[in-house]
The first five atom37 places (N, CA, C, CB, O) and aatype in JSON, in Angstrom:
{
  "aatype": [12, 0, 15, 19, 16, 12, 18, 15, 16, 14, 17, 4, 7, 18, 4, 8, 1, 10, 11, 7, 5, 10, 6, 1, 6, 7, 19, 8, 13, 6, 19, 19, 3, 9, 6, 6, 2, 14, 0, 0, 0, 6, 19, 19, 12, 1, 9, 2, 2, 7, 2, 5, 16, 19, 14, 16, 10, 19, 18, 0, 3, 7, 16, 0, 8, 16, 2, 14, 14, 0, 11, 5, 19, 10, 0, 11, 10, 0, 6, 10, 3, 6, 10, 15, 0],
  "atom_mask": [
    [1, 1, 1, 1, 1],
    [1, 1, 1, 1, 1],
    [1, 1, 1, 1, 1],
    [1, 1, 1, 1, 1],
    [1, 1, 1, 1, 1],
    [1, 1, 1, 1, 1],
    [1, 1, 1, 1, 1],
    [1, 1, 1, 1, 1],
    [1, 1, 1, 1, 1],
    [1, 1, 1, 1, 1],
    [1, 1, 1, 1, 1],
    [1, 1, 1, 1, 1],
    [1, 1, 1, 0, 1],
    [1, 1, 1, 1, 1],
    [1, 1, 1, 1, 1],
    [1, 1, 1, 1, 1],
    [1, 1, 1, 1, 1],
    [1, 1, 1, 1, 1],
    [1, 1, 1, 1, 1],
    [1, 1, 1, 0, 1],
    [1, 1, 1, 1, 1],
    [1, 1, 1, 1, 1],
    [1, 1, 1, 1, 1],
    [1, 1, 1, 1, 1],
    [1, 1, 1, 1, 1],
    [1, 1, 1, 0, 1],
    [1, 1, 1, 1, 1],
    [1, 1, 1, 1, 1],
    [1, 1, 1, 1, 1],
    [1, 1, 1, 1, 1],
    [1, 1, 1, 1, 1],
    [1, 1, 1, 1, 1],
    [1, 1, 1, 1, 1],
    [1, 1, 1, 1, 1],
    [1, 1, 1, 1, 1],
    [1, 1, 1, 1, 1],
    [1, 1, 1, 1, 1],
    [1, 1, 1, 1, 1],
    [1, 1, 1, 1, 1],
    [1, 1, 1, 1, 1],
    [1, 1, 1, 1, 1],
    [1, 1, 1, 1, 1],
    [1, 1, 1, 1, 1],
    [1, 1, 1, 1, 1],
    [1, 1, 1, 1, 1],
    [1, 1, 1, 1, 1],
    [1, 1, 1, 1, 1],
    [1, 1, 1, 1, 1],
    [1, 1, 1, 1, 1],
    [1, 1, 1, 0, 1],
    [1, 1, 1, 1, 1],
    [1, 1, 1, 1, 1],
    [1, 1, 1, 1, 1],
    [1, 1, 1, 1, 1],
    [1, 1, 1, 1, 1],
    [1, 1, 1, 1, 1],
    [1, 1, 1, 1, 1],
    [1, 1, 1, 1, 1],
    [1, 1, 1, 1, 1],
    [1, 1, 1, 1, 1],
    [1, 1, 1, 1, 1],
    [1, 1, 1, 0, 1],
    [1, 1, 1, 1, 1],
    [1, 1, 1, 1, 1],
    [1, 1, 1, 1, 1],
    [1, 1, 1, 1, 1],
    [1, 1, 1, 1, 1],
    [1, 1, 1, 1, 1],
    [1, 1, 1, 1, 1],
    [1, 1, 1, 1, 1],
    [1, 1, 1, 1, 1],
    [1, 1, 1, 1, 1],
    [1, 1, 1, 1, 1],
    [1, 1, 1, 1, 1],
    [1, 1, 1, 1, 1],
    [1, 1, 1, 1, 1],
    [1, 1, 1, 1, 1],
    [1, 1, 1, 1, 1],
    [1, 1, 1, 1, 1],
    [1, 1, 1, 1, 1],
    [1, 1, 1, 1, 1],
    [1, 1, 1, 1, 1],
    [1, 1, 1, 1, 1],
    [1, 1, 1, 1, 1],
    [1, 1, 1, 1, 1]
  ],
  "atom_positions": [
    [[0.85, -1.19, 0.0], [0.0, 0.0, 0.0], [0.88, 1.24, 0.0], [-0.96, 0.0, 1.22], [1.95, 1.25, 0.61]],
    [[0.42, 2.27, -0.68], [1.15, 3.54, -0.78], [1.35, 4.13, 0.62], [0.39, 4.53, -1.68], [0.65, 3.8, 1.57]],
    [[2.34, 5.03, 0.7], [2.65, 5.61, 2.01], [1.91, 6.93, 2.22], [4.16, 5.82, 2.14], [1.53, 7.62, 1.28]],
    [[1.74, 7.24, 3.49], [1.1, 8.49, 3.88], [1.73, 8.96, 5.2], [-0.45, 8.32, 4.03], [2.07, 8.15, 6.06]],
    [[1.86, 10.27, 5.33], [2.36, 10.88, 6.56], [1.22, 11.7, 7.15], [3.62, 11.77, 6.3], [0.59, 12.49, 6.46]],
    [[0.96, 11.5, 8.44], [-0.06, 12.26, 9.15], [0.61, 13.27, 10.07], [-1.01, 11.32, 9.95], [1.35, 12.89, 10.98]],
    [[0.36, 14.53, 9.83], [0.82, 15.59, 10.71], [-0.25, 15.77, 11.77], [1.11, 16.93, 9.93], [-1.43, 15.89, 11.46]],
    [[0.19, 15.8, 13.03], [-0.75, 15.69, 14.15], [-0.23, 16.45, 15.36], [-0.99, 14.22, 14.5], [0.88, 16.98, 15.36]],
    [[-1.06, 16.48, 16.4], [-0.64, 16.92, 17.74], [-1.17, 15.9, 18.73], [-1.17, 18.39, 18.07], [-2.13, 15.2, 18.43]],
    [[-0.57, 15.81, 19.92], [-1.03, 14.82, 20.9], [-2.44, 15.08, 21.42], [-0.08, 14.79, 22.05], [-3.11, 14.14, 21.86]],
    [[-2.9, 16.32, 21.38], [-4.19, 16.68, 21.97], [-5.33, 16.71, 20.96], [-4.08, 18.02, 22.64], [-6.47, 16.98, 21.34]],
    [[-5.05, 16.45, 19.69], [-6.06, 16.57, 18.63], [-6.99, 15.35, 18.6], [-5.37, 16.73, 17.27], [-6.58, 14.25, 18.26]],
    [[-8.25, 15.57, 18.95], [-9.23, 14.49, 18.94], [-9.5, 13.94, 17.55], [0.0, 0.0, 0.0], [-9.68, 12.73, 17.39]],
    [[-9.53, 14.82, 16.55], [-9.74, 14.37, 15.16], [-8.59, 13.46, 14.72], [-9.87, 15.59, 14.2], [-8.79, 12.49, 14.0]],
    [[-7.38, 13.81, 15.16], [-6.21, 13.0, 14.83], [-6.31, 11.61, 15.45], [-4.92, 13.7, 15.29], [-6.07, 10.61, 14.78]],
    [[-6.67, 11.56, 16.73], [-6.81, 10.27, 17.42], [-7.86, 9.4, 16.74], [-7.17, 10.49, 18.9], [-7.67, 8.2, 16.58]],
    [[-8.97, 10.01, 16.36], [-10.04, 9.25, 15.71], [-9.57, 8.68, 14.38], [-11.28, 10.13, 15.51], [-9.77, 7.5, 14.09]],
    [[-8.94, 9.52, 13.56], [-8.49, 9.07, 12.25], [-7.39, 8.01, 12.38], [-7.98, 10.26, 11.42], [-7.38, 7.04, 11.63]],
    [[-6.48, 8.19, 13.33], [-5.43, 7.19, 13.55], [-6.06, 5.83, 13.85], [-4.5, 7.61, 14.71], [-5.67, 4.82, 13.27]],
    [[-7.03, 5.82, 14.75], [-7.7, 4.57, 15.11], [-8.4, 3.93, 13.92], [0.0, 0.0, 0.0], [-8.32, 2.72, 13.73]],
    [[-9.08, 4.74, 13.13], [-9.79, 4.22, 11.96], [-8.82, 3.63, 10.95], [-10.63, 5.32, 11.3], [-9.07, 2.56, 10.39]],
    [[-7.72, 4.31, 10.7], [-6.75, 3.81, 9.74], [-6.04, 2.56, 10.25], [-5.72, 4.89, 9.42], [-5.77, 1.64, 9.48]],
    [[-5.75, 2.52, 11.54], [-5.13, 1.32, 12.12], [-6.05, 0.12, 11.98], [-4.79, 1.55, 13.61], [-5.6, -0.98, 11.65]],
    [[-7.35, 0.32, 12.21], [-8.31, -0.78, 12.06], [-8.38, -1.29, 10.62], [-9.7, -0.34, 12.53], [-8.68, -2.46, 10.38]],
    [[-8.1, -0.39, 9.67], [-8.11, -0.77, 8.25], [-6.77, -1.35, 7.79], [-8.46, 0.45, 7.39], [-6.62, -1.76, 6.65]],
    [[-5.79, -1.37, 8.71], [-4.48, -1.93, 8.38], [-3.58, -0.99, 7.59], [0.0, 0.0, 0.0], [-2.63, -1.43, 6.95]],
    [[-3.88, 0.3, 7.63], [-3.08, 1.29, 6.92], [-1.84, 1.62, 7.75], [-3.91, 2.58, 6.61], [-1.94, 1.92, 8.94]],
    [[-0.69, 1.57, 7.1], [0.56, 1.96, 7.76], [0.82, 3.42, 7.43], [1.76, 1.05, 7.3], [0.77, 3.83, 6.27]],
    [[1.1, 4.2, 8.46], [1.34, 5.62, 8.25], [2.34, 6.11, 9.26], [0.02, 6.43, 8.36], [2.5, 5.54, 10.34]],
    [[3.02, 7.19, 8.89], [3.97, 7.84, 9.79], [3.25, 9.01, 10.43], [5.27, 8.3, 9.03], [2.53, 9.75, 9.76]],
    [[3.45, 9.18, 11.73], [2.86, 10.32, 12.44], [3.97, 11.29, 12.79], [2.1, 9.85, 13.73], [5.01, 10.91, 13.34]],
    [[3.75, 12.57, 12.48], [4.71, 13.62, 12.8], [3.99, 14.65, 13.67], [5.3, 14.29, 11.51], [2.99, 15.23, 13.26]],
    [[4.53, 14.87, 14.86], [3.96, 15.83, 15.82], [4.46, 17.23, 15.47], [4.33, 15.46, 17.29], [5.65, 17.51, 15.6]],
    [[3.56, 18.09, 15.03], [3.98, 19.43, 14.61], [4.39, 20.31, 15.77], [2.87, 20.1, 13.84], [5.04, 21.34, 15.57]],
    [[4.04, 19.94, 17.0], [4.47, 20.73, 18.15], [5.93, 20.44, 18.49], [3.59, 20.44, 19.37], [6.6, 21.28, 19.1]],
    [[6.42, 19.27, 18.11], [7.81, 18.91, 18.39], [8.72, 19.16, 17.2], [7.89, 17.45, 18.79], [9.95, 19.12, 17.33]],
    [[8.13, 19.42, 16.04], [8.92, 19.54, 14.82], [8.51, 20.82, 14.08], [8.72, 18.29, 13.92], [7.53, 20.82, 13.34]],
    [[9.26, 21.91, 14.28], [8.91, 23.18, 13.64], [8.85, 23.1, 12.11], [9.89, 24.23, 14.03], [8.03, 23.77, 11.49]],
    [[9.7, 22.28, 11.5], [9.68, 22.14, 10.05], [8.37, 21.49, 9.6], [10.89, 21.3, 9.56], [7.82, 21.85, 8.56]],
    [[7.87, 20.55, 10.39], [6.59, 19.9, 10.08], [5.45, 20.91, 10.2], [6.35, 18.69, 11.01], [4.52, 20.9, 9.4]],
    [[5.52, 21.76, 11.21], [4.49, 22.79, 11.37], [4.48, 23.71, 10.15], [4.74, 23.61, 12.66], [3.41, 24.15, 9.72]],
    [[5.64, 24.01, 9.6], [5.73, 24.83, 8.39], [5.07, 24.14, 7.2], [7.19, 25.16, 8.07], [4.39, 24.78, 6.4]],
    [[5.29, 22.83, 7.09], [4.65, 22.06, 6.0], [3.14, 22.19, 6.11], [5.09, 20.57, 6.05], [2.46, 22.47, 5.12]],
    [[2.61, 21.97, 7.3], [1.17, 22.04, 7.53], [0.65, 23.45, 7.22], [0.83, 21.65, 8.98], [-0.4, 23.6, 6.6]],
    [[1.36, 24.45, 7.65], [0.93, 25.83, 7.4], [0.94, 26.16, 5.9], [1.82, 26.81, 8.16], [0.07, 26.88, 5.41]],
    [[1.93, 25.64, 5.19], [2.01, 25.88, 3.75], [0.81, 25.23, 3.04], [3.35, 25.31, 3.17], [0.24, 25.82, 2.11]],
    [[0.42, 24.05, 3.46], [-0.7, 23.33, 2.86], [-2.03, 24.0, 3.2], [-0.72, 21.87, 3.32], [-2.94, 24.03, 2.37]],
    [[-2.15, 24.54, 4.41], [-3.42, 25.04, 4.93], [-3.48, 26.57, 5.04], [-3.68, 24.44, 6.28], [-4.06, 27.11, 5.98]],
    [[-2.89, 27.24, 4.08], [-2.98, 28.71, 4.0], [-2.61, 29.42, 5.29], [-4.39, 29.1, 3.61], [-3.28, 30.35, 5.72]],
    [[-1.51, 28.97, 5.91], [-1.01, 29.61, 7.12], [-1.55, 29.05, 8.42], [0.0, 0.0, 0.0], [-1.13, 29.49, 9.49]],
    [[-2.46, 28.11, 8.35], [-3.06, 27.52, 9.56], [-2.4, 26.2, 9.92], [-4.55, 27.32, 9.37], [-2.01, 25.43, 9.04]],
    [[-2.28, 25.95, 11.21], [-1.74, 24.68, 11.69], [-2.91, 23.7, 11.93], [-0.9, 24.89, 13.0], [-3.15, 23.28, 13.06]],
    [[-3.62, 23.36, 10.87], [-4.78, 22.49, 10.96], [-4.35, 21.03, 10.86], [-5.8, 22.84, 9.85], [-3.68, 20.63, 9.91]],
    [[-4.74, 20.25, 11.85], [-4.42, 18.82, 11.86], [-5.7, 18.03, 12.11], [-3.35, 18.49, 12.94], [-6.64, 18.54, 12.72]],
    [[-5.76, 16.8, 11.65], [-4.72, 16.1, 10.91], [-4.61, 16.59, 9.47], [-4.98, 14.61, 10.93], [-5.61, 16.83, 8.8]],
    [[-3.38, 16.72, 9.04], [-3.08, 16.96, 7.63], [-2.3, 15.74, 7.15], [-2.27, 18.3, 7.41], [-1.29, 15.37, 7.75]],
    [[-2.77, 15.13, 6.08], [-2.12, 13.95, 5.53], [-1.46, 14.31, 4.21], [-3.12, 12.8, 5.34], [-2.05, 14.98, 3.37]],
    [[-0.22, 13.85, 4.05], [0.52, 14.06, 2.81], [0.87, 12.69, 2.25], [1.81, 14.94, 3.05], [1.43, 11.84, 2.95]],
    [[0.54, 12.5, 0.99], [0.72, 11.21, 0.32], [2.03, 11.18, -0.46], [-0.46, 10.93, -0.61], [2.68, 12.2, -0.65]],
    [[2.4, 9.98, -0.91], [3.65, 9.77, -1.62], [3.76, 10.62, -2.88], [3.8, 8.31, -1.98], [4.86, 10.96, -3.31]],
    [[2.62, 10.98, -3.49], [2.64, 11.79, -4.72], [2.68, 13.29, -4.42], [1.43, 11.47, -5.57], [2.65, 14.1, -5.35]],
    [[2.75, 13.67, -3.14], [2.83, 15.07, -2.76], [1.5, 15.75, -2.53], [0.0, 0.0, 0.0], [1.47, 16.9, -2.09]],
    [[0.39, 15.08, -2.83], [-0.92, 15.66, -2.58], [-1.24, 15.57, -1.1], [-2.01, 14.95, -3.42], [-0.59, 14.82, -0.36]],
    [[-2.24, 16.32, -0.67], [-2.57, 16.38, 0.76], [-4.07, 16.47, 0.97], [-1.87, 17.58, 1.42], [-4.82, 16.93, 0.11]],
    [[-4.49, 16.01, 2.14], [-5.86, 16.17, 2.62], [-5.8, 16.71, 4.04], [-6.66, 14.8, 2.57], [-4.92, 16.34, 4.82]],
    [[-6.72, 17.59, 4.37], [-6.81, 18.12, 5.73], [-8.08, 17.6, 6.37], [-6.78, 19.67, 5.74], [-9.18, 17.79, 5.84]],
    [[-7.92, 16.94, 7.5], [-9.01, 16.35, 8.28], [-9.96, 15.53, 7.4], [-9.79, 17.46, 9.0], [-11.17, 15.74, 7.41]],
    [[-9.4, 14.58, 6.64], [-10.25, 13.79, 5.76], [-10.92, 12.65, 6.51], [-9.43, 13.23, 4.6], [-10.43, 12.21, 7.55]],
    [[-12.06, 12.16, 5.99], [-12.62, 10.93, 6.54], [-11.73, 9.76, 6.12], [-14.11, 10.72, 6.06], [-11.05, 9.83, 5.1]],
    [[-11.74, 8.69, 6.89], [-10.91, 7.52, 6.59], [-11.21, 6.99, 5.19], [-11.14, 6.41, 7.63], [-10.3, 6.54, 4.49]],
    [[-12.46, 7.03, 4.78], [-12.85, 6.54, 3.46], [-12.1, 7.27, 2.35], [-14.36, 6.69, 3.27], [-11.7, 6.66, 1.36]],
    [[-11.91, 8.57, 2.51], [-11.19, 9.36, 1.52], [-9.72, 8.98, 1.48], [-11.34, 10.87, 1.82], [-9.11, 8.91, 0.41]],
    [[-9.15, 8.72, 2.64], [-7.74, 8.31, 2.72], [-7.57, 6.96, 2.03], [-7.27, 8.24, 4.2], [-6.63, 6.77, 1.25]],
    [[-8.45, 6.02, 2.32], [-8.37, 4.69, 1.72], [-8.5, 4.78, 0.2], [-9.46, 3.77, 2.29], [-7.79, 4.09, -0.52]],
    [[-9.4, 5.62, -0.28], [-9.58, 5.78, -1.73], [-8.32, 6.35, -2.36], [-10.79, 6.69, -2.03], [-7.9, 5.89, -3.43]],
    [[-7.7, 7.33, -1.73], [-6.48, 7.93, -2.27], [-5.35, 6.92, -2.29], [-6.07, 9.16, -1.44], [-4.61, 6.84, -3.28]],
    [[-5.21, 6.13, -1.22], [-4.15, 5.13, -1.18], [-4.38, 4.06, -2.24], [-4.07, 4.49, 0.2], [-3.42, 3.58, -2.85]],
    [[-5.62, 3.67, -2.46], [-5.94, 2.69, -3.51], [-5.58, 3.25, -4.89], [-7.45, 2.3, -3.46], [-5.03, 2.54, -5.73]],
    [[-5.89, 4.52, -5.11], [-5.56, 5.19, -6.37], [-4.05, 5.18, -6.59], [-6.1, 6.64, -6.38], [-3.59, 4.88, -7.69]],
    [[-3.28, 5.5, -5.56], [-1.82, 5.52, -5.67], [-1.28, 4.12, -5.94], [-1.19, 6.09, -4.41], [-0.33, 3.96, -6.71]],
    [[-1.87, 3.11, -5.3], [-1.45, 1.73, -5.53], [-1.69, 1.33, -6.99], [-2.19, 0.77, -4.59], [-0.86, 0.65, -7.6]],
    [[-2.83, 1.75, -7.54], [-3.15, 1.44, -8.94], [-2.15, 2.11, -9.88], [-4.58, 1.9, -9.28], [-1.74, 1.51, -10.88]],
    [[-1.77, 3.32, -9.57], [-0.83, 4.04, -10.43], [0.56, 3.42, -10.4], [-0.75, 5.5, -10.01], [1.29, 3.48, -11.39]],
    [[0.92, 2.84, -9.27], [2.27, 2.27, -9.13], [2.33, 0.82, -9.59], [2.75, 2.38, -7.68], [3.41, 0.24, -9.66]],
    [[1.19, 0.23, -9.88], [1.17, -1.19, -10.28], [1.56, -1.38, -11.73], [-0.22, -1.79, -10.06], [1.59, -2.5, -12.22]]
  ]
}
């Protein structure tokens, strides 16, 4: 399955919910805490017009989703898998 990075914070309820949903679906993802990583916070701000909105997910093709439903993430990962096959 294609890779995805989730930019998050420890206190974000939306992040915790999405992490749990993706884990139940067997999706492997990297989590980056934007409070501990200033460069990651800059990435999130660049994607979200200056806002530190999380969860922000960045896919292997460089596209991103902000606070997406798990279904949207799964569809994007399936699309990337099809393109790489």
